[in-house]
PDB file of N, H, CA, C and O in Angstrom:
ATOM      1  N   MET A   1      31.672  87.636 -19.143  1.00  0.00           N
ATOM      2  CA  MET A   1      30.937  88.819 -18.654  1.00  0.00           C
ATOM      3  C   MET A   1      31.228  90.007 -19.603  1.00  0.00           C
ATOM      4  O   MET A   1      32.332  90.126 -20.134  1.00  0.00           O
ATOM      5  N   SER A   2      30.187  90.908 -19.813  1.00  0.00           N
ATOM      6  H   SER A   2      29.290  90.811 -19.382  1.00  0.00           H
ATOM      7  CA  SER A   2      30.854  91.960 -20.791  1.00  0.00           C
ATOM      8  C   SER A   2      31.122  93.265 -19.984  1.00  0.00           C
ATOM      9  O   SER A   2      30.581  93.668 -18.955  1.00  0.00           O
ATOM     10  N   ASP A   3      32.048  93.776 -20.693  1.00  0.00           N
ATOM     11  H   ASP A   3      32.489  93.449 -21.529  1.00  0.00           H
ATOM     12  CA  ASP A   3      32.790  95.117 -20.040  1.00  0.00           C
ATOM     13  C   ASP A   3      31.456  96.101 -20.602  1.00  0.00           C
ATOM     14  O   ASP A   3      31.123  96.965 -19.791  1.00  0.00           O
ATOM     15  N   ILE A   4      30.851  96.070 -21.590  1.00  0.00           N
ATOM     16  H   ILE A   4      31.121  95.368 -22.249  1.00  0.00           H
ATOM     17  CA  ILE A   4      29.847  97.207 -21.905  1.00  0.00           C
ATOM     18  C   ILE A   4      28.458  96.448 -21.907  1.00  0.00           C
ATOM     19  O   ILE A   4      28.153  95.401 -22.478  1.00  0.00           O
ATOM     20  N   VAL A   5      27.794  97.185 -21.195  1.00  0.00           N
ATOM     21  H   VAL A   5      28.041  98.035 -20.731  1.00  0.00           H
ATOM     22  CA  VAL A   5      26.348  96.755 -20.911  1.00  0.00           C
ATOM     23  C   VAL A   5      25.246  98.108 -21.567  1.00  0.00           C
ATOM     24  O   VAL A   5      25.139  99.227 -21.066  1.00  0.00           O
ATOM     25  N   ILE A   6      24.643  97.679 -22.598  1.00  0.00           N
ATOM     26  H   ILE A   6      24.730  96.770 -23.005  1.00  0.00           H
ATOM     27  CA  ILE A   6      23.617  98.680 -23.041  1.00  0.00           C
ATOM     28  C   ILE A   6      22.255  98.436 -22.329  1.00  0.00           C
ATOM     29  O   ILE A   6      21.778  97.310 -22.472  1.00  0.00           O
ATOM     30  N   ASP A   7      21.609  99.280 -21.628  1.00  0.00           N
ATOM     31  H   ASP A   7      21.996 100.195 -21.512  1.00  0.00           H
ATOM     32  CA  ASP A   7      20.272  99.383 -21.079  1.00  0.00           C
ATOM     33  C   ASP A   7      19.433  99.655 -22.152  1.00  0.00           C
ATOM     34  O   ASP A   7      19.378 100.843 -22.470  1.00  0.00           O
ATOM     35  N   ALA A   8      18.807  98.921 -22.753  1.00  0.00           N
ATOM     36  H   ALA A   8      18.852  97.956 -22.494  1.00  0.00           H
ATOM     37  CA  ALA A   8      17.886  99.252 -23.826  1.00  0.00           C
ATOM     38  C   ALA A   8      16.178  98.884 -23.392  1.00  0.00           C
ATOM     39  O   ALA A   8      15.201  98.882 -24.141  1.00  0.00           O
ATOM     40  N   ARG A   9      16.236  98.641 -22.180  1.00  0.00           N
ATOM     41  H   ARG A   9      17.030  98.643 -21.572  1.00  0.00           H
ATOM     42  CA  ARG A   9      14.612  98.251 -21.383  1.00  0.00           C
ATOM     43  C   ARG A   9      13.916  99.390 -21.725  1.00  0.00           C
ATOM     44  O   ARG A   9      14.393 100.524 -21.678  1.00  0.00           O
ATOM     45  N   GLY A  10      12.651  99.074 -22.113  1.00  0.00           N
ATOM     46  H   GLY A  10      12.263  98.153 -22.152  1.00  0.00           H
ATOM     47  CA  GLY A  10      11.647 100.177 -22.510  1.00  0.00           C
ATOM     48  C   GLY A  10      11.738 100.786 -23.845  1.00  0.00           C
ATOM     49  O   GLY A  10      10.948 101.682 -24.143  1.00  0.00           O
ATOM     50  N   LEU A  11      12.681 100.357 -24.723  1.00  0.00           N
ATOM     51  H   LEU A  11      13.323  99.630 -24.481  1.00  0.00           H
ATOM     52  CA  LEU A  11      12.957 100.706 -25.987  1.00  0.00           C
ATOM     53  C   LEU A  11      12.412  99.884 -26.885  1.00  0.00           C
ATOM     54  O   LEU A  11      12.522  98.669 -26.721  1.00  0.00           O
ATOM     55  N   LYS A  12      11.630 100.492 -28.153  1.00  0.00           N
ATOM     56  H   LYS A  12      11.541 101.480 -28.286  1.00  0.00           H
ATOM     57  CA  LYS A  12      11.217  99.607 -28.984  1.00  0.00           C
ATOM     58  C   LYS A  12      12.148  99.333 -30.106  1.00  0.00           C
ATOM     59  O   LYS A  12      13.066 100.131 -30.293  1.00  0.00           O
ATOM     60  N   CYS A  13      12.014  98.253 -30.906  1.00  0.00           N
ATOM     61  H   CYS A  13      11.268  97.604 -30.754  1.00  0.00           H
ATOM     62  CA  CYS A  13      13.156  98.023 -31.826  1.00  0.00           C
ATOM     63  C   CYS A  13      12.822  99.242 -33.111  1.00  0.00           C
ATOM     64  O   CYS A  13      11.728  99.807 -33.121  1.00  0.00           O
ATOM     65  N   PRO A  14      13.631  99.483 -33.909  1.00  0.00           N
ATOM     66  CA  PRO A  14      15.132  98.849 -33.745  1.00  0.00           C
ATOM     67  C   PRO A  14      16.055  99.779 -32.813  1.00  0.00           C
ATOM     68  O   PRO A  14      17.183  99.993 -33.258  1.00  0.00           O
ATOM     69  N   LEU A  15      15.783 100.253 -31.799  1.00  0.00           N
ATOM     70  H   LEU A  15      14.867 100.078 -31.437  1.00  0.00           H
ATOM     71  CA  LEU A  15      16.510 101.028 -31.069  1.00  0.00           C
ATOM     72  C   LEU A  15      17.615 100.123 -30.408  1.00  0.00           C
ATOM     73  O   LEU A  15      18.783 100.511 -30.388  1.00  0.00           O
ATOM     74  N   PRO A  16      17.297  99.101 -29.950  1.00  0.00           N
ATOM     75  CA  PRO A  16      18.200  98.272 -29.448  1.00  0.00           C
ATOM     76  C   PRO A  16      19.279  97.878 -30.350  1.00  0.00           C
ATOM     77  O   PRO A  16      20.439  98.244 -30.162  1.00  0.00           O
ATOM     78  N   VAL A  17      18.911  97.124 -31.345  1.00  0.00           N
ATOM     79  H   VAL A  17      17.968  96.827 -31.498  1.00  0.00           H
ATOM     80  CA  VAL A  17      19.820  96.829 -32.484  1.00  0.00           C
ATOM     81  C   VAL A  17      20.774  98.255 -32.738  1.00  0.00           C
ATOM     82  O   VAL A  17      21.973  98.254 -32.459  1.00  0.00           O
ATOM     83  N   LEU A  18      20.224  99.208 -33.182  1.00  0.00           N
ATOM     84  H   LEU A  18      19.250  99.210 -33.408  1.00  0.00           H
ATOM     85  CA  LEU A  18      21.062 100.474 -33.438  1.00  0.00           C
ATOM     86  C   LEU A  18      22.092 100.731 -32.489  1.00  0.00           C
ATOM     87  O   LEU A  18      23.263 100.991 -32.768  1.00  0.00           O
ATOM     88  N   LYS A  19      21.515 100.630 -31.169  1.00  0.00           N
ATOM     89  H   LYS A  19      20.564 100.419 -30.942  1.00  0.00           H
ATOM     90  CA  LYS A  19      22.636 100.723 -30.000  1.00  0.00           C
ATOM     91  C   LYS A  19      23.721  99.808 -30.103  1.00  0.00           C
ATOM     92  O   LYS A  19      24.889 100.156 -30.273  1.00  0.00           O
ATOM     93  N   LEU A  20      23.326  98.645 -29.999  1.00  0.00           N
ATOM     94  H   LEU A  20      22.377  98.362 -29.861  1.00  0.00           H
ATOM     95  CA  LEU A  20      24.337  97.743 -30.215  1.00  0.00           C
ATOM     96  C   LEU A  20      25.241  97.780 -31.574  1.00  0.00           C
ATOM     97  O   LEU A  20      26.440  97.499 -31.585  1.00  0.00           O
ATOM     98  N   GLU A  21      24.603  98.107 -32.536  1.00  0.00           N
ATOM     99  H   GLU A  21      23.630  98.335 -32.527  1.00  0.00           H
ATOM    100  CA  GLU A  21      25.394  98.315 -33.765  1.00  0.00           C
ATOM    101  C   GLU A  21      26.533  99.182 -33.680  1.00  0.00           C
ATOM    102  O   GLU A  21      27.602  98.949 -34.246  1.00  0.00           O
ATOM    103  N   LYS A  22      26.246 100.386 -32.825  1.00  0.00           N
ATOM    104  H   LYS A  22      25.378 100.575 -32.366  1.00  0.00           H
ATOM    105  CA  LYS A  22      26.963 101.862 -32.722  1.00  0.00           C
ATOM    106  C   LYS A  22      28.209 101.336 -31.463  1.00  0.00           C
ATOM    107  O   LYS A  22      29.325 101.853 -31.429  1.00  0.00           O
ATOM    108  N   ALA A  23      27.817 100.366 -30.601  1.00  0.00           N
ATOM    109  H   ALA A  23      26.910  99.946 -30.629  1.00  0.00           H
ATOM    110  CA  ALA A  23      28.792  99.801 -29.335  1.00  0.00           C
ATOM    111  C   ALA A  23      29.822  99.052 -30.155  1.00  0.00           C
ATOM    112  O   ALA A  23      31.018  99.343 -30.119  1.00  0.00           O
ATOM    113  N   LEU A  24      29.217  97.877 -31.046  1.00  0.00           N
ATOM    114  H   LEU A  24      28.246  97.640 -31.075  1.00  0.00           H
ATOM    115  CA  LEU A  24      30.169  97.008 -31.821  1.00  0.00           C
ATOM    116  C   LEU A  24      31.140  97.826 -32.665  1.00  0.00           C
ATOM    117  O   LEU A  24      32.274  97.392 -32.869  1.00  0.00           O
ATOM    118  N   ALA A  25      30.812  98.775 -33.070  1.00  0.00           N
ATOM    119  H   ALA A  25      29.891  99.128 -32.905  1.00  0.00           H
ATOM    120  CA  ALA A  25      31.825  99.800 -33.962  1.00  0.00           C
ATOM    121  C   ALA A  25      32.978 100.273 -33.288  1.00  0.00           C
ATOM    122  O   ALA A  25      33.999 100.666 -33.851  1.00  0.00           O
ATOM    123  N   GLY A  26      32.747 100.213 -31.818  1.00  0.00           N
ATOM    124  H   GLY A  26      31.918  99.894 -31.360  1.00  0.00           H
ATOM    125  CA  GLY A  26      34.028 100.876 -31.026  1.00  0.00           C
ATOM    126  C   GLY A  26      34.639  99.857 -30.411  1.00  0.00           C
ATOM    127  O   GLY A  26      35.539 100.189 -29.639  1.00  0.00           O
ATOM    128  N   VAL A  27      34.338  98.320 -30.563  1.00  0.00           N
ATOM    129  H   VAL A  27      33.608  98.050 -31.190  1.00  0.00           H
ATOM    130  CA  VAL A  27      35.362  97.422 -29.740  1.00  0.00           C
ATOM    131  C   VAL A  27      36.014  96.727 -31.057  1.00  0.00           C
ATOM    132  O   VAL A  27      35.673  96.948 -32.219  1.00  0.00           O
ATOM    133  N   GLY A  28      37.203  95.684 -30.541  1.00  0.00           N
ATOM    134  H   GLY A  28      37.480  95.504 -29.597  1.00  0.00           H
ATOM    135  CA  GLY A  28      37.550  94.753 -31.339  1.00  0.00           C
ATOM    136  C   GLY A  28      37.018  93.665 -31.411  1.00  0.00           C
ATOM    137  O   GLY A  28      36.202  93.299 -30.566  1.00  0.00           O
ATOM    138  N   ALA A  29      37.336  93.011 -32.322  1.00  0.00           N
ATOM    139  H   ALA A  29      38.000  93.308 -33.009  1.00  0.00           H
ATOM    140  CA  ALA A  29      36.864  91.492 -32.525  1.00  0.00           C
ATOM    141  C   ALA A  29      36.782  90.584 -31.311  1.00  0.00           C
ATOM    142  O   ALA A  29      37.645  90.838 -30.470  1.00  0.00           O
ATOM    143  N   GLY A  30      36.107  89.769 -31.067  1.00  0.00           N
ATOM    144  H   GLY A  30      35.407  89.563 -31.750  1.00  0.00           H
ATOM    145  CA  GLY A  30      36.217  88.903 -29.416  1.00  0.00           C
ATOM    146  C   GLY A  30      35.695  89.670 -28.475  1.00  0.00           C
ATOM    147  O   GLY A  30      35.573  89.060 -27.413  1.00  0.00           O
ATOM    148  N   ASN A  31      35.334  90.787 -28.448  1.00  0.00           N
ATOM    149  H   ASN A  31      35.433  91.282 -29.311  1.00  0.00           H
ATOM    150  CA  ASN A  31      34.837  91.409 -27.477  1.00  0.00           C
ATOM    151  C   ASN A  31      33.293  91.247 -27.305  1.00  0.00           C
ATOM    152  O   ASN A  31      32.623  91.238 -28.338  1.00  0.00           O
ATOM    153  N   THR A  32      32.733  91.132 -26.236  1.00  0.00           N
ATOM    154  H   THR A  32      33.277  91.140 -25.397  1.00  0.00           H
ATOM    155  CA  THR A  32      31.222  91.110 -26.075  1.00  0.00           C
ATOM    156  C   THR A  32      30.462  92.169 -25.359  1.00  0.00           C
ATOM    157  O   THR A  32      30.825  92.754 -24.338  1.00  0.00           O
ATOM    158  N   ILE A  33      29.490  92.318 -25.948  1.00  0.00           N
ATOM    159  H   ILE A  33      29.196  91.843 -26.777  1.00  0.00           H
ATOM    160  CA  ILE A  33      28.660  93.546 -25.192  1.00  0.00           C
ATOM    161  C   ILE A  33      27.337  92.871 -24.975  1.00  0.00           C
ATOM    162  O   ILE A  33      26.813  92.088 -25.767  1.00  0.00           O
ATOM    163  N   ALA A  34      26.847  93.261 -23.806  1.00  0.00           N
ATOM    164  H   ALA A  34      27.273  93.897 -23.163  1.00  0.00           H
ATOM    165  CA  ALA A  34      25.464  93.138 -23.314  1.00  0.00           C
ATOM    166  C   ALA A  34      24.397  93.944 -23.608  1.00  0.00           C
ATOM    167  O   ALA A  34      24.462  95.160 -23.425  1.00  0.00           O
ATOM    168  N   VAL A  35      23.306  93.340 -24.093  1.00  0.00           N
ATOM    169  H   VAL A  35      23.253  92.353 -24.241  1.00  0.00           H
ATOM    170  CA  VAL A  35      22.125  94.587 -24.211  1.00  0.00           C
ATOM    171  C   VAL A  35      20.970  93.542 -23.490  1.00  0.00           C
ATOM    172  O   VAL A  35      20.745  92.348 -23.685  1.00  0.00           O
ATOM    173  N   LEU A  36      20.243  94.700 -22.421  1.00  0.00           N
ATOM    174  H   LEU A  36      20.426  95.671 -22.263  1.00  0.00           H
ATOM    175  CA  LEU A  36      19.351  94.197 -21.721  1.00  0.00           C
ATOM    176  C   LEU A  36      18.148  95.024 -22.748  1.00  0.00           C
ATOM    177  O   LEU A  36      18.233  96.197 -23.113  1.00  0.00           O
ATOM    178  N   ALA A  37      16.989  94.018 -23.096  1.00  0.00           N
ATOM    179  H   ALA A  37      16.920  93.065 -22.800  1.00  0.00           H
ATOM    180  CA  ALA A  37      15.894  94.686 -23.758  1.00  0.00           C
ATOM    181  C   ALA A  37      14.725  93.942 -23.327  1.00  0.00           C
ATOM    182  O   ALA A  37      14.848  92.739 -23.098  1.00  0.00           O
ATOM    183  N   THR A  38      13.575  94.538 -23.187  1.00  0.00           N
ATOM    184  H   THR A  38      13.475  95.515 -23.373  1.00  0.00           H
ATOM    185  CA  THR A  38      12.342  94.259 -23.022  1.00  0.00           C
ATOM    186  C   THR A  38      11.248  94.204 -24.135  1.00  0.00           C
ATOM    187  O   THR A  38      10.212  93.543 -24.072  1.00  0.00           O
ATOM    188  N   ASP A  39      11.594  94.901 -25.029  1.00  0.00           N
ATOM    189  H   ASP A  39      12.435  95.438 -25.080  1.00  0.00           H
ATOM    190  CA  ASP A  39      10.883  94.709 -26.368  1.00  0.00           C
ATOM    191  C   ASP A  39      10.849  93.113 -26.868  1.00  0.00           C
ATOM    192  O   ASP A  39      11.965  92.609 -26.993  1.00  0.00           O
ATOM    193  N   PRO A  40       9.932  92.428 -27.108  1.00  0.00           N
ATOM    194  CA  PRO A  40       9.839  91.217 -27.765  1.00  0.00           C
ATOM    195  C   PRO A  40      10.380  91.011 -28.905  1.00  0.00           C
ATOM    196  O   PRO A  40      11.014  89.977 -29.109  1.00  0.00           O
ATOM    197  N   VAL A  41      10.220  91.979 -29.865  1.00  0.00           N
ATOM    198  H   VAL A  41       9.704  92.820 -29.699  1.00  0.00           H
ATOM    199  CA  VAL A  41      10.702  92.047 -31.230  1.00  0.00           C
ATOM    200  C   VAL A  41      12.341  92.116 -31.243  1.00  0.00           C
ATOM    201  O   VAL A  41      12.975  91.858 -32.266  1.00  0.00           O
ATOM    202  N   ALA A  42      12.932  92.469 -30.068  1.00  0.00           N
ATOM    203  H   ALA A  42      12.416  92.678 -29.237  1.00  0.00           H
ATOM    204  CA  ALA A  42      14.622  92.472 -29.904  1.00  0.00           C
ATOM    205  C   ALA A  42      15.089  91.124 -30.240  1.00  0.00           C
ATOM    206  O   ALA A  42      16.109  90.888 -30.887  1.00  0.00           O
ATOM    207  N   ARG A  43      14.051  90.011 -29.629  1.00  0.00           N
ATOM    208  H   ARG A  43      13.222  90.203 -29.104  1.00  0.00           H
ATOM    209  CA  ARG A  43      14.655  88.445 -29.778  1.00  0.00           C
ATOM    210  C   ARG A  43      14.772  88.239 -31.244  1.00  0.00           C
ATOM    211  O   ARG A  43      15.754  87.579 -31.583  1.00  0.00           O
ATOM    212  N   ILE A  44      14.013  88.646 -32.157  1.00  0.00           N
ATOM    213  H   ILE A  44      13.215  89.183 -31.882  1.00  0.00           H
ATOM    214  CA  ILE A  44      14.394  88.302 -33.510  1.00  0.00           C
ATOM    215  C   ILE A  44      15.113  89.261 -34.256  1.00  0.00           C
ATOM    216  O   ILE A  44      15.745  88.792 -35.202  1.00  0.00           O
ATOM    217  N   ASP A  45      15.194  90.662 -34.054  1.00  0.00           N
ATOM    218  H   ASP A  45      14.680  91.043 -33.285  1.00  0.00           H
ATOM    219  CA  ASP A  45      15.963  91.529 -34.661  1.00  0.00           C
ATOM    220  C   ASP A  45      17.494  91.327 -34.086  1.00  0.00           C
ATOM    221  O   ASP A  45      18.416  91.472 -34.889  1.00  0.00           O
ATOM    222  N   ILE A  46      17.759  91.027 -32.852  1.00  0.00           N
ATOM    223  H   ILE A  46      17.011  90.909 -32.199  1.00  0.00           H
ATOM    224  CA  ILE A  46      18.962  90.932 -32.573  1.00  0.00           C
ATOM    225  C   ILE A  46      19.541  89.855 -33.019  1.00  0.00           C
ATOM    226  O   ILE A  46      20.660  90.013 -33.506  1.00  0.00           O
ATOM    227  N   ALA A  47      18.936  88.407 -32.984  1.00  0.00           N
ATOM    228  H   ALA A  47      18.027  88.278 -32.588  1.00  0.00           H
ATOM    229  CA  ALA A  47      19.341  87.219 -33.517  1.00  0.00           C
ATOM    230  C   ALA A  47      19.810  87.453 -35.019  1.00  0.00           C
ATOM    231  O   ALA A  47      20.849  86.960 -35.459  1.00  0.00           O
ATOM    232  N   LEU A  48      18.954  88.246 -35.762  1.00  0.00           N
ATOM    233  H   LEU A  48      18.111  88.646 -35.405  1.00  0.00           H
ATOM    234  CA  LEU A  48      18.872  88.363 -37.336  1.00  0.00           C
ATOM    235  C   LEU A  48      20.260  89.224 -37.589  1.00  0.00           C
ATOM    236  O   LEU A  48      21.120  88.815 -38.369  1.00  0.00           O
ATOM    237  N   TYR A  49      20.358  90.164 -37.026  1.00  0.00           N
ATOM    238  H   TYR A  49      19.659  90.496 -36.392  1.00  0.00           H
ATOM    239  CA  TYR A  49      21.662  91.108 -36.874  1.00  0.00           C
ATOM    240  C   TYR A  49      23.037  90.501 -36.723  1.00  0.00           C
ATOM    241  O   TYR A  49      24.082  90.716 -37.337  1.00  0.00           O
ATOM    242  N   CYS A  50      22.697  89.560 -35.585  1.00  0.00           N
ATOM    243  H   CYS A  50      21.848  89.385 -35.087  1.00  0.00           H
ATOM    244  CA  CYS A  50      24.271  88.705 -35.218  1.00  0.00           C
ATOM    245  C   CYS A  50      24.343  87.615 -36.391  1.00  0.00           C
ATOM    246  O   CYS A  50      25.426  87.387 -36.929  1.00  0.00           O
ATOM    247  N   ARG A  51      23.310  87.021 -36.736  1.00  0.00           N
ATOM    248  H   ARG A  51      22.430  87.206 -36.299  1.00  0.00           H
ATOM    249  CA  ARG A  51      23.547  86.221 -38.068  1.00  0.00           C
ATOM    250  C   ARG A  51      24.051  86.749 -38.996  1.00  0.00           C
ATOM    251  O   ARG A  51      25.127  86.276 -39.364  1.00  0.00           O
ATOM    252  N   GLN A  52      23.570  87.760 -39.635  1.00  0.00           N
ATOM    253  H   GLN A  52      22.697  88.144 -39.337  1.00  0.00           H
ATOM    254  CA  GLN A  52      23.944  88.383 -40.891  1.00  0.00           C
ATOM    255  C   GLN A  52      25.226  88.977 -40.821  1.00  0.00           C
ATOM    256  O   GLN A  52      25.865  89.023 -41.871  1.00  0.00           O
ATOM    257  N   GLN A  53      25.757  89.468 -39.731  1.00  0.00           N
ATOM    258  H   GLN A  53      25.238  89.431 -38.877  1.00  0.00           H
ATOM    259  CA  GLN A  53      26.943  90.277 -39.477  1.00  0.00           C
ATOM    260  C   GLN A  53      28.188  89.256 -39.000  1.00  0.00           C
ATOM    261  O   GLN A  53      29.366  89.552 -39.197  1.00  0.00           O
ATOM    262  N   GLY A  54      27.776  88.045 -38.364  1.00  0.00           N
ATOM    263  H   GLY A  54      26.818  87.804 -38.205  1.00  0.00           H
ATOM    264  CA  GLY A  54      28.375  86.841 -38.143  1.00  0.00           C
ATOM    265  C   GLY A  54      28.850  86.783 -36.513  1.00  0.00           C
ATOM    266  O   GLY A  54      29.737  86.020 -36.129  1.00  0.00           O
ATOM    267  N   HIS A  55      28.296  87.486 -35.834  1.00  0.00           N
ATOM    268  H   HIS A  55      27.575  88.106 -36.146  1.00  0.00           H
ATOM    269  CA  HIS A  55      28.425  87.801 -34.537  1.00  0.00           C
ATOM    270  C   HIS A  55      28.099  86.706 -33.389  1.00  0.00           C
ATOM    271  O   HIS A  55      26.980  86.195 -33.434  1.00  0.00           O
ATOM    272  N   GLY A  56      28.783  86.398 -32.602  1.00  0.00           N
ATOM    273  H   GLY A  56      29.692  86.813 -32.566  1.00  0.00           H
ATOM    274  CA  GLY A  56      28.039  85.098 -31.913  1.00  0.00           C
ATOM    275  C   GLY A  56      27.157  85.793 -30.708  1.00  0.00           C
ATOM    276  O   GLY A  56      27.491  86.876 -30.227  1.00  0.00           O
ATOM    277  N   LEU A  57      26.095  85.123 -30.306  1.00  0.00           N
ATOM    278  H   LEU A  57      25.824  84.243 -30.697  1.00  0.00           H
ATOM    279  CA  LEU A  57      25.002  85.415 -29.452  1.00  0.00           C
ATOM    280  C   LEU A  57      24.281  84.483 -28.657  1.00  0.00           C
ATOM    281  O   LEU A  57      23.613  83.536 -29.072  1.00  0.00           O
ATOM    282  N   ALA A  58      24.512  84.905 -27.230  1.00  0.00           N
ATOM    283  H   ALA A  58      25.055  85.674 -26.893  1.00  0.00           H
ATOM    284  CA  ALA A  58      23.863  83.877 -26.162  1.00  0.00           C
ATOM    285  C   ALA A  58      22.728  84.980 -25.604  1.00  0.00           C
ATOM    286  O   ALA A  58      22.960  86.186 -25.509  1.00  0.00           O
ATOM    287  N   MET A  59      21.537  84.378 -25.275  1.00  0.00           N
ATOM    288  H   MET A  59      21.349  83.399 -25.352  1.00  0.00           H
ATOM    289  CA  MET A  59      20.415  84.896 -24.704  1.00  0.00           C
ATOM    290  C   MET A  59      20.200  84.231 -23.558  1.00  0.00           C
ATOM    291  O   MET A  59      20.473  83.030 -23.558  1.00  0.00           O
ATOM    292  N   ARG A  60      19.689  84.826 -22.377  1.00  0.00           N
ATOM    293  H   ARG A  60      19.467  85.802 -22.376  1.00  0.00           H
ATOM    294  CA  ARG A  60      19.128  84.654 -21.188  1.00  0.00           C
ATOM    295  C   ARG A  60      18.055  85.410 -20.561  1.00  0.00           C
ATOM    296  O   ARG A  60      18.178  86.634 -20.596  1.00  0.00           O
ATOM    297  N   GLU A  61      17.076  84.945 -20.022  1.00  0.00           N
ATOM    298  H   GLU A  61      16.976  83.950 -19.994  1.00  0.00           H
ATOM    299  CA  GLU A  61      16.104  85.665 -19.324  1.00  0.00           C
ATOM    300  C   GLU A  61      16.683  86.437 -17.967  1.00  0.00           C
ATOM    301  O   GLU A  61      17.443  85.783 -17.253  1.00  0.00           O
ATOM    302  N   GLU A  62      16.394  87.634 -17.630  1.00  0.00           N
ATOM    303  H   GLU A  62      15.777  88.165 -18.210  1.00  0.00           H
ATOM    304  CA  GLU A  62      17.243  88.469 -16.436  1.00  0.00           C
ATOM    305  C   GLU A  62      16.363  89.481 -16.092  1.00  0.00           C
ATOM    306  O   GLU A  62      16.222  90.441 -16.850  1.00  0.00           O
ATOM    307  N   ASP A  63      15.682  89.386 -14.933  1.00  0.00           N
ATOM    308  H   ASP A  63      15.797  88.606 -14.318  1.00  0.00           H
ATOM    309  CA  ASP A  63      15.130  90.447 -14.237  1.00  0.00           C
ATOM    310  C   ASP A  63      13.776  91.260 -15.432  1.00  0.00           C
ATOM    311  O   ASP A  63      13.812  92.450 -15.746  1.00  0.00           O
ATOM    312  N   ALA A  64      12.967  90.516 -15.794  1.00  0.00           N
ATOM    313  H   ALA A  64      12.937  89.549 -15.538  1.00  0.00           H
ATOM    314  CA  ALA A  64      12.024  90.894 -16.455  1.00  0.00           C
ATOM    315  C   ALA A  64      12.330  91.438 -17.923  1.00  0.00           C
ATOM    316  O   ALA A  64      11.518  91.881 -18.735  1.00  0.00           O
ATOM    317  N   ALA A  65      13.626  91.301 -18.047  1.00  0.00           N
ATOM    318  H   ALA A  65      14.286  90.941 -17.387  1.00  0.00           H
ATOM    319  CA  ALA A  65      14.060  91.446 -19.740  1.00  0.00           C
ATOM    320  C   ALA A  65      15.259  90.453 -19.978  1.00  0.00           C
ATOM    321  O   ALA A  65      15.994  89.868 -19.182  1.00  0.00           O
ATOM    322  N   THR A  66      15.192  90.470 -21.539  1.00  0.00           N
ATOM    323  H   THR A  66      14.595  90.945 -22.186  1.00  0.00           H
ATOM    324  CA  THR A  66      16.297  89.316 -22.021  1.00  0.00           C
ATOM    325  C   THR A  66      17.717  89.949 -22.036  1.00  0.00           C
ATOM    326  O   THR A  66      17.819  91.130 -22.370  1.00  0.00           O
ATOM    327  N   ARG A  67      18.769  89.265 -21.707  1.00  0.00           N
ATOM    328  H   ARG A  67      18.687  88.306 -21.436  1.00  0.00           H
ATOM    329  CA  ARG A  67      19.966  89.729 -21.744  1.00  0.00           C
ATOM    330  C   ARG A  67      20.550  88.979 -22.995  1.00  0.00           C
ATOM    331  O   ARG A  67      20.541  87.752 -23.096  1.00  0.00           O
ATOM    332  N   TYR A  68      21.123  89.944 -24.058  1.00  0.00           N
ATOM    333  H   TYR A  68      21.131  90.941 -23.976  1.00  0.00           H
ATOM    334  CA  TYR A  68      21.759  89.320 -25.040  1.00  0.00           C
ATOM    335  C   TYR A  68      23.378  89.622 -24.899  1.00  0.00           C
ATOM    336  O   TYR A  68      23.909  90.718 -24.717  1.00  0.00           O
ATOM    337  N   GLU A  69      23.916  88.513 -25.017  1.00  0.00           N
ATOM    338  H   GLU A  69      23.484  87.623 -25.165  1.00  0.00           H
ATOM    339  CA  GLU A  69      25.476  88.813 -25.095  1.00  0.00           C
ATOM    340  C   GLU A  69      26.305  88.589 -26.400  1.00  0.00           C
ATOM    341  O   GLU A  69      26.619  87.461 -26.779  1.00  0.00           O
ATOM    342  N   VAL A  70      26.650  89.772 -27.084  1.00  0.00           N
ATOM    343  H   VAL A  70      26.394  90.688 -26.776  1.00  0.00           H
ATOM    344  CA  VAL A  70      27.006  89.318 -28.410  1.00  0.00           C
ATOM    345  C   VAL A  70      28.397  89.502 -28.134  1.00  0.00           C
ATOM    346  O   VAL A  70      28.781  90.197 -27.194  1.00  0.00           O
ATOM    347  N   THR A  71      29.127  88.935 -28.879  1.00  0.00           N
ATOM    348  H   THR A  71      28.815  88.371 -29.643  1.00  0.00           H
ATOM    349  CA  THR A  71      30.496  88.574 -29.219  1.00  0.00           C
ATOM    350  C   THR A  71      30.989  88.848 -30.570  1.00  0.00           C
ATOM    351  O   THR A  71      30.810  88.038 -31.480  1.00  0.00           O
ATOM    352  N   LYS A  72      31.673  90.086 -30.755  1.00  0.00           N
ATOM    353  H   LYS A  72      31.819  90.744 -30.016  1.00  0.00           H
ATOM    354  CA  LYS A  72      31.933  90.839 -32.179  1.00  0.00           C
ATOM    355  C   LYS A  72      32.960  89.344 -32.953  1.00  0.00           C
ATOM    356  O   LYS A  72      33.865  88.659 -32.477  1.00  0.00           O
ATOM    357  N   ALA A  73      32.465  89.333 -33.918  1.00  0.00           N
ATOM    358  H   ALA A  73      31.729  89.889 -34.304  1.00  0.00           H
ATOM    359  CA  ALA A  73      33.042  88.587 -35.086  1.00  0.00           C
ATOM    360  C   ALA A  73      34.409  89.143 -35.577  1.00  0.00           C
ATOM    361  O   ALA A  73      34.647  90.343 -35.709  1.00  0.00           O
ATOM    362  N   ARG A  74      35.205  88.216 -35.810  1.00  0.00           N
ATOM    363  H   ARG A  74      35.012  87.241 -35.703  1.00  0.00           H
ATOM    364  CA  ARG A  74      36.674  88.560 -36.445  1.00  0.00           C
ATOM    365  C   ARG A  74      36.262  88.825 -37.739  1.00  0.00           C
ATOM    366  O   ARG A  74      35.228  88.436 -38.284  1.00  0.00           O
ATOM    367  N   ALA A  75      37.339  89.665 -38.287  1.00  0.00           N
ATOM    368  H   ALA A  75      38.179  89.981 -37.844  1.00  0.00           H
ATOM    369  CA  ALA A  75      37.239  90.158 -39.712  1.00  0.00           C
ATOM    370  C   ALA A  75      37.288  88.882 -40.509  1.00  0.00           C
ATOM    371  O   ALA A  75      38.029  87.955 -40.180  1.00  0.00           O
ATOM    372  N   GLY A  76      36.397  88.832 -41.687  1.00  0.00           N
ATOM    373  H   GLY A  76      35.795  89.585 -41.954  1.00  0.00           H
ATOM    374  CA  GLY A  76      36.350  87.809 -42.535  1.00  0.00           C
ATOM    375  C   GLY A  76      35.639  86.507 -42.018  1.00  0.00           C
ATOM    376  O   GLY A  76      35.734  85.466 -42.668  1.00  0.00           O
ATOM    377  N   GLU A  77      34.945  86.566 -40.879  1.00  0.00           N
ATOM    378  H   GLU A  77      34.868  87.412 -40.351  1.00  0.00           H
ATOM    379  CA  GLU A  77      34.618  85.561 -40.338  1.00  0.00           C
ATOM    380  C   GLU A  77      32.764  85.513 -40.627  1.00  0.00           C
ATOM    381  O   GLU A  77      32.094  84.579 -40.186  1.00  0.00           O
TER     382      GLU A  77
END
């Protein structure tokens, strides 16, 4: 379960990724942030961002949106 939930429903990319990036900057490694997004491009953009930065990612459909659970990578991983 995430302590921080970003409601990016209705926002077009890259806004969901930018909001996620800002939130990740404020938490320590191992913390998880959830993003709720409806833009289908977010599925590609968030996955790519997480892969490039080394963050963990789990996705599931939730109430007409996709929920992205992003776990911040440890430094050097």
